C-alpha positions as CSV (number, residue, x, y, z in Angstrom):
1,M,-2.5,-26.2,1.4
2,R,-0.8,-23.4,-0.4
3,N,3.0,-23.0,-0.7
4,C,5.1,-20.0,0.2
5,R,4.9,-17.3,-2.4
6,I,8.7,-17.0,-2.6
7,C,10.4,-20.2,-1.7
8,G,7.6,-22.8,-2.2
9,A,7.8,-24.3,1.3
10,D,4.6,-25.3,3.1
11,D,5.6,-24.8,6.7
12,F,3.7,-21.8,8.1
13,K,3.0,-20.3,11.6
14,T,0.3,-17.8,12.4
15,V,1.3,-14.2,12.8
16,I,-2.1,-12.5,13.3
17,D,-5.7,-13.4,12.6
18,F,-8.2,-10.6,11.9
19,G,-11.1,-13.0,11.6
20,E,-13.8,-12.5,9.0
21,S,-13.2,-9.1,7.4
22,P,-14.7,-7.1,4.5
23,L,-12.7,-5.9,1.5
24,V,-11.6,-2.5,2.7
25,N,-11.7,-0.9,-0.7
26,S,-15.3,-2.1,-1.4
27,L,-17.5,0.8,-0.4
28,L,-21.2,0.1,-0.9
29,T,-24.0,2.0,-2.6
30,E,-27.3,2.6,-0.8
31,E,-28.9,-0.2,-2.8
32,E,-26.1,-2.6,-1.8
33,I,-26.3,-2.1,2.0
34,V,-29.5,-4.0,2.2
35,K,-27.8,-7.1,0.9
36,P,-25.7,-9.5,3.0
37,D,-22.2,-8.2,3.5
38,E,-19.3,-10.2,2.0
39,T,-16.5,-11.0,4.4
40,Y,-13.5,-13.2,4.0
41,P,-10.9,-14.7,6.4
42,L,-7.9,-12.4,7.0
43,L,-5.2,-14.6,8.3
44,V,-1.5,-13.6,8.1
45,E,1.1,-16.3,8.4
46,Q,4.9,-16.6,8.2
47,C,6.9,-19.1,6.1
48,Q,9.3,-20.9,8.5
49,S,11.7,-21.5,5.6
50,C,12.3,-18.0,4.2
51,F,10.3,-16.1,6.8
52,L,8.2,-14.2,4.3
53,V,5.1,-12.8,6.1
54,Q,2.1,-13.4,3.9
55,I,-1.6,-14.1,3.4
56,V,-1.3,-17.7,2.3
57,E,-4.9,-18.0,1.0
58,P,-5.6,-14.6,-0.7
59,I,-8.7,-13.3,-2.3
60,G,-8.2,-13.4,-6.1
61,G,-7.0,-10.3,-7.8
62,Q,-9.8,-10.5,-10.3
63,R,-12.3,-10.1,-7.4
64,I,-10.5,-7.1,-5.9
65,Y,-9.4,-5.2,-9.0
66,R,-11.5,-6.2,-12.0
67,N,-15.0,-7.1,-10.7
68,Q,-15.6,-3.7,-9.2
69,D,-14.2,-0.1,-9.2
70,Y,-11.0,0.1,-7.3
71,L,-11.4,3.3,-5.2
72,Y,-7.7,4.2,-4.6
73,Y,-6.4,6.9,-6.9
74,S,-2.8,8.1,-6.5
75,G,-3.7,11.6,-7.6
76,D,-6.2,12.0,-4.7
77,M,-3.5,11.3,-2.1
78,P,-2.1,14.4,-0.2
79,G,1.6,14.9,-0.7
80,L,2.0,11.9,-3.1
81,K,2.7,14.1,-6.1
82,E,5.6,15.7,-4.4
83,Y,6.8,12.4,-3.1
84,F,6.9,11.0,-6.7
85,E,8.5,14.2,-8.0
86,K,11.4,13.7,-5.6
87,F,11.9,10.1,-6.5
88,S,11.7,10.7,-10.3
89,N,14.5,13.2,-9.9
90,E,16.5,10.5,-8.1
91,L,15.9,8.0,-10.9
92,Q,16.7,10.6,-13.5
93,S,20.1,11.5,-11.9
94,L,21.1,7.9,-10.9
95,I,19.8,5.8,-13.7
96,I,17.9,7.3,-16.7
97,Q,20.8,9.6,-17.7
98,D,22.8,6.5,-18.6
99,F,20.4,5.8,-21.5
100,S,19.3,7.7,-24.6
101,T,15.5,8.1,-25.0
102,P,14.8,5.2,-22.5
103,F,11.6,3.2,-22.4
104,I,10.0,3.2,-18.9
105,V,7.3,0.8,-17.7
106,E,5.5,1.2,-14.4
107,I,3.5,-1.8,-13.1
108,G,0.5,-1.0,-10.9
109,S,0.6,2.5,-12.4
110,N,-2.8,3.5,-11.1
111,D,-3.9,6.9,-12.5
112,G,-0.4,7.6,-13.8
113,L,0.8,10.0,-11.1
114,M,4.3,8.6,-11.1
115,L,4.7,8.2,-14.8
116,N,3.5,11.8,-15.3
117,Q,6.7,13.0,-13.7
118,F,8.6,11.7,-16.9
119,R,6.3,13.1,-19.6
120,H,8.5,16.2,-20.0
121,K,11.7,14.2,-20.2
122,Q,13.1,12.5,-23.4
123,V,11.5,9.1,-22.6
124,R,8.8,6.8,-23.7
125,I,6.4,5.7,-20.9
126,L,3.9,2.9,-20.4
127,G,1.7,2.0,-17.5
128,V,0.2,-1.4,-16.6
129,D,-2.7,-1.7,-14.1
130,P,-5.5,-4.2,-13.8
131,S,-8.2,-1.8,-12.5
132,S,-10.1,-0.4,-15.6
133,N,-11.6,2.6,-13.8
134,V,-8.2,4.0,-12.7
135,V,-6.8,3.2,-16.2
136,V,-9.6,5.4,-17.7
137,R,-8.4,8.2,-15.5
138,A,-4.7,7.6,-16.5
139,L,-5.7,7.7,-20.2
140,K,-7.6,10.9,-19.5
141,N,-4.4,12.3,-18.0
142,G,-2.5,11.5,-21.1
143,I,-0.6,8.4,-19.7
144,P,-0.5,5.4,-22.1
145,T,-1.7,2.5,-20.0
146,I,-2.7,-1.1,-20.5
147,S,-5.5,-2.5,-18.3
148,D,-4.2,-5.9,-17.4
149,F,-2.2,-7.8,-14.8
150,F,1.5,-7.7,-15.5
151,S,2.7,-11.2,-16.4
152,E,5.3,-13.0,-18.6
153,R,2.7,-13.2,-21.3
154,L,2.0,-9.5,-21.3
155,A,5.7,-8.7,-21.0
156,K,6.4,-10.6,-24.2
157,S,3.7,-8.6,-26.0
158,I,5.1,-5.3,-24.8
159,E,8.6,-6.3,-25.7
160,K,7.6,-7.3,-29.2
161,E,5.7,-4.1,-29.9
162,M,7.8,-1.5,-28.0
163,G,11.2,-3.1,-27.3
164,K,13.1,-3.6,-24.1
165,A,12.6,-1.3,-21.1
166,K,15.5,0.5,-19.5
167,L,13.6,1.0,-16.3
168,I,10.8,-1.1,-14.9
169,G,9.2,-0.3,-11.5
170,G,6.2,-0.6,-9.2
171,A,5.2,1.5,-6.2
172,N,3.2,-0.5,-3.7
173,C,1.9,-3.0,-6.2
174,I,4.1,-6.0,-5.5
175,A,2.3,-6.8,-2.3
176,H,-0.9,-7.1,-4.4
177,L,0.6,-10.0,-6.5
178,D,0.0,-13.6,-5.8
179,D,2.3,-15.2,-8.4
180,L,5.6,-13.4,-7.9
181,H,7.5,-15.9,-10.0
182,D,5.4,-15.1,-13.1
183,F,5.9,-11.5,-12.3
184,V,9.7,-11.8,-12.2
185,R,9.7,-13.8,-15.4
186,G,7.9,-11.0,-17.0
187,V,10.5,-8.5,-15.8
188,N,13.3,-10.8,-17.1
189,V,11.7,-10.7,-20.5
190,L,11.1,-7.0,-20.7
191,L,14.1,-5.5,-18.9
192,D,17.1,-4.4,-21.0
193,Y,20.3,-6.3,-20.2
194,N,21.7,-3.2,-18.5
195,G,18.4,-2.0,-17.2
196,V,17.2,-1.4,-13.6
197,F,14.1,-2.8,-11.9
198,W,12.9,-0.9,-8.8
199,I,10.2,-1.8,-6.3
200,E,8.6,0.0,-3.4
201,C,6.7,-2.3,-1.1
202,N,5.3,-2.9,2.4
203,Y,8.2,-3.2,4.8
204,W,7.9,-5.8,7.5
205,G,10.7,-4.1,9.4
206,G,8.7,-0.8,9.5
207,M,5.5,-2.6,10.5
208,V,7.3,-4.3,13.4
209,K,9.1,-1.1,14.5
210,N,6.0,1.1,14.4
211,K,3.6,-1.6,15.7
212,N,1.7,-0.9,12.5
213,A,-1.3,-3.1,11.6
214,A,-2.8,-0.6,9.2
215,L,-1.2,-2.2,6.2
216,I,-2.9,-5.6,6.8
217,Y,-5.9,-6.1,4.6
218,H,-6.9,-8.5,1.8
219,D,-5.3,-6.3,-1.0
220,H,-1.8,-6.9,0.5
221,F,-0.8,-10.5,0.0
222,S,2.9,-10.2,1.3
223,Y,4.9,-8.1,3.8
224,F,8.6,-8.1,2.8
225,T,12.0,-7.7,4.3
226,L,15.2,-6.9,2.4
227,Q,16.4,-10.4,3.1
228,N,13.3,-11.8,1.3
229,W,14.2,-9.9,-1.8
230,I,17.9,-10.7,-1.7
231,D,17.2,-14.4,-1.5
232,F,14.4,-14.3,-4.1
233,M,16.2,-12.2,-6.7
234,G,19.4,-14.2,-6.2
235,N,17.6,-17.4,-7.2
236,K,16.4,-15.6,-10.4
237,N,19.8,-14.4,-11.6
238,F,19.2,-10.9,-10.4
239,Q,20.9,-8.9,-7.6
240,V,19.5,-6.3,-5.2
241,F,22.2,-3.6,-5.4
242,D,20.5,-0.8,-3.4
243,A,17.8,-0.5,-0.8
244,Y,16.6,2.0,1.8
245,V,13.5,2.8,3.8
246,T,11.2,5.7,2.7
247,P,8.7,7.5,5.0
248,A,5.7,6.3,2.9
249,Q,3.1,4.1,4.5
250,G,4.9,4.5,7.9
251,G,8.1,3.0,6.4
252,S,8.3,1.4,2.9
253,L,11.1,-0.6,1.4
254,R,12.5,0.8,-1.8
255,I,14.9,-1.6,-3.6
256,F,16.8,-1.5,-6.9
257,I,17.6,-4.6,-8.9
258,D,19.8,-5.4,-11.9
259,R,21.7,-8.3,-13.5
260,G,24.8,-7.9,-11.4
261,K,26.2,-4.8,-13.2
262,R,26.3,-2.4,-10.3
263,Q,28.1,-2.3,-6.9
264,V,26.0,-3.0,-3.8
265,T,25.6,0.3,-1.9
266,T,26.7,1.1,1.7
267,R,23.1,2.0,2.7
268,M,21.8,-1.3,1.6
269,K,24.5,-3.1,3.6
270,M,23.6,-1.1,6.6
271,L,19.9,-1.9,6.3
272,H,20.7,-5.6,5.9
273,D,22.9,-5.5,9.0
274,E,20.0,-3.9,10.9
275,E,17.7,-6.7,9.9
276,V,20.2,-9.3,11.1
277,S,20.9,-7.5,14.5
278,S,17.2,-7.0,15.2
279,N,16.3,-10.7,14.4
280,L,13.7,-9.4,12.0
281,N,13.5,-12.6,9.9
282,S,12.3,-14.8,12.7
283,Y,9.1,-16.1,14.2
284,E,9.9,-14.7,17.6
285,T,9.7,-11.2,16.1
286,A,6.4,-12.0,14.5
287,V,5.0,-13.2,17.8
288,Q,6.0,-10.0,19.5
289,Y,4.5,-8.0,16.7
290,E,1.1,-9.5,17.2
291,K,1.3,-8.8,20.9
292,D,2.3,-5.2,20.2
293,V,-0.4,-4.4,17.7
294,R,-3.2,-5.9,19.8
295,E,-2.1,-3.8,22.7
296,E,-2.2,-0.7,20.4
297,A,-5.7,-1.6,19.3
298,T,-6.9,-2.1,22.9
299,K,-5.4,1.3,23.8
300,L,-7.2,3.0,20.8
301,R,-10.5,1.4,21.8
302,A,-10.2,2.6,25.3
303,V,-9.6,6.2,24.1
304,I,-12.6,6.0,21.7
305,D,-14.8,4.5,24.5
306,K,-13.9,7.3,26.9
307,I,-14.7,10.0,24.3
308,K,-18.1,8.4,23.6
309,S,-18.9,8.1,27.3
310,E,-18.5,11.8,27.5
311,G,-21.2,12.3,24.9
312,K,-18.8,13.5,22.2
313,T,-19.0,12.8,18.5
314,I,-16.4,11.2,16.3
315,A,-16.0,11.2,12.5
316,G,-13.5,9.4,10.4
317,Y,-11.2,11.6,8.4
318,G,-10.8,9.8,5.1
319,A,-12.4,6.6,4.0
320,A,-9.0,4.9,3.8
321,A,-8.3,1.2,3.8
322,K,-5.6,1.5,6.4
323,G,-8.0,3.0,8.9
324,F,-10.6,0.3,8.3
325,S,-8.1,-2.4,9.2
326,V,-7.2,-0.7,12.5
327,L,-10.9,-0.1,13.3
328,Q,-11.6,-3.8,12.6
329,L,-8.8,-4.9,14.9
330,A,-10.0,-2.6,17.7
331,G,-13.7,-3.5,17.3
332,I,-14.7,0.1,16.5
333,G,-17.9,0.5,14.4
334,A,-21.0,2.5,13.8
335,Q,-21.7,3.0,17.5
336,H,-18.4,4.9,17.6
337,I,-18.0,6.6,14.2
338,D,-20.8,8.8,12.9
339,Y,-19.5,9.3,9.4
340,F,-16.4,9.4,7.2
341,V,-15.5,12.5,5.3
342,D,-13.5,12.1,2.1
343,D,-12.5,14.5,-0.7
344,S,-12.7,11.8,-3.3
345,P,-16.0,12.0,-5.3
346,A,-15.7,8.3,-6.1
347,K,-16.2,7.5,-2.4
348,Q,-18.8,10.1,-1.4
349,G,-22.4,8.9,-1.1
350,K,-21.3,5.4,-0.3
351,F,-21.1,3.3,2.9
352,T,-18.5,1.2,4.6
353,P,-18.9,-2.5,4.5
354,V,-20.4,-4.3,7.5
355,H,-21.0,-1.2,9.6
356,H,-22.6,0.8,6.8
357,I,-21.2,4.1,8.0
358,P,-21.8,6.9,5.4
359,V,-19.0,8.6,3.5
360,I,-19.8,12.3,2.9
361,S,-18.2,15.3,1.4
362,R,-16.4,18.1,3.2
363,E,-19.3,20.4,2.6
364,E,-21.7,18.0,4.3
365,A,-19.3,17.5,7.2
366,E,-19.1,21.2,7.9
367,E,-22.9,21.2,8.6
368,N,-22.4,18.5,11.2
369,F,-18.9,19.1,12.6
370,P,-17.8,16.4,15.0
371,D,-15.9,16.9,18.3
372,Y,-13.1,14.6,17.1
373,F,-11.8,13.3,13.8
374,F,-10.2,9.9,13.7
375,I,-7.5,10.0,11.0
376,T,-7.8,6.7,9.0
377,A,-4.6,7.2,7.0
378,P,-1.9,7.4,9.6
379,N,0.8,7.9,7.0
380,Y,-0.8,11.2,6.1
381,A,-1.6,12.4,9.6
382,D,1.0,15.2,9.6
383,V,-0.2,16.5,6.2
384,I,-3.8,16.4,7.3
385,I,-3.3,18.2,10.6
386,A,-1.2,20.9,9.0
387,K,-3.8,21.5,6.3
388,E,-6.7,21.7,8.7
389,K,-4.8,23.9,11.1
390,E,-4.3,26.4,8.2
391,R,-7.9,26.1,7.1
392,W,-9.7,26.7,10.4
393,D,-9.5,29.2,13.3
394,S,-11.4,26.9,15.6
395,D,-9.8,24.1,17.7
396,I,-10.0,20.7,15.9
397,K,-9.1,17.5,17.8
398,F,-7.7,14.5,15.9
399,I,-7.4,10.9,17.1
400,L,-4.4,9.0,15.7
401,V,-4.3,5.2,15.3
402,T,-2.0,5.1,18.4
403,G,-4.8,6.6,20.5
404,E,-2.9,9.9,20.8
405,I,-5.1,13.1,20.6
406,I,-3.7,16.1,18.8
407,S,-5.3,19.5,18.8
408,T,-4.8,22.2,16.2
409,K,-4.6,24.9,18.9
């Protein structure tokens, strides 16, 4: 039996069980679809000591990020460049201006989209990411990047060669880590005494509020609350001094950590008070969450079944991991979805695991236009609908993960 990723306790209760599920970022080639599909248990549990929601028995990071191409590229995501531009300006005005020629390290830097925002500033930058294929793209984009998992060992090497970092951060990479203690030890080694460590991660509070199961898949080992981080960092001689929820991923938690040098912000206190008043860190809330997301999945399945009973066609818009999780929970497969259209060349010509639904280009999709598109990335629904409304004169109907249908006319 494994222990809690944060507090080390071994008392868990089940939150939700997806059953045997494929790795959602493992699209298959035509040669691979004739082989038996690989599936793994996807069981989410909650520690009854610190209430961290987590996959207790995760698939190893080597299997997900190193043994195959990782098909998520930050630069391919609509609106993400603008999102990072805004955040980099916040970091510049709030933190970086305090230092001269600071050294910035991003963990889980992917293709370098976030770090690219600092290339024109008087800073030194370094990315760290375990997926070699995305690192190749980062290097092509001019972002110095190490292809490795961030750890205390690696942090010591970076510190020896490049000095202390004034700013260390990671956007949506922390949930992908199994050994959080080694990770924080690495931050402790590399971070300047007056430096700042920032994290953006899955927020359990947003998932509960929005009845969102789209973030649950093997790549995400943990689903955090602000209280989780306050407790964890407090035990590591760090403090969380600022925190707020961003609109990313349907509500992500962005926190700022230092060695006790800064005042705790009002907005962080307000968010913490909200968690307490809503009883977020409790098993009762987790039980209600499972009930809510299963009801949402049933509702979506009913909408899809009705459309198919009318003889209409449905295609997936984007071969996104988040959509695959929702489809898995709702029992929606090849009998419902004809194909997925995706603008990423890395995904085109491949097939989804288990159901073997083809992923095609926009040009191919235009030759076989469906009656409905199911938007697989709910966090980009507004951007997608606005873009397609501008592109086409005809009426396009979109199905959201909630089962709601939106028309461009």
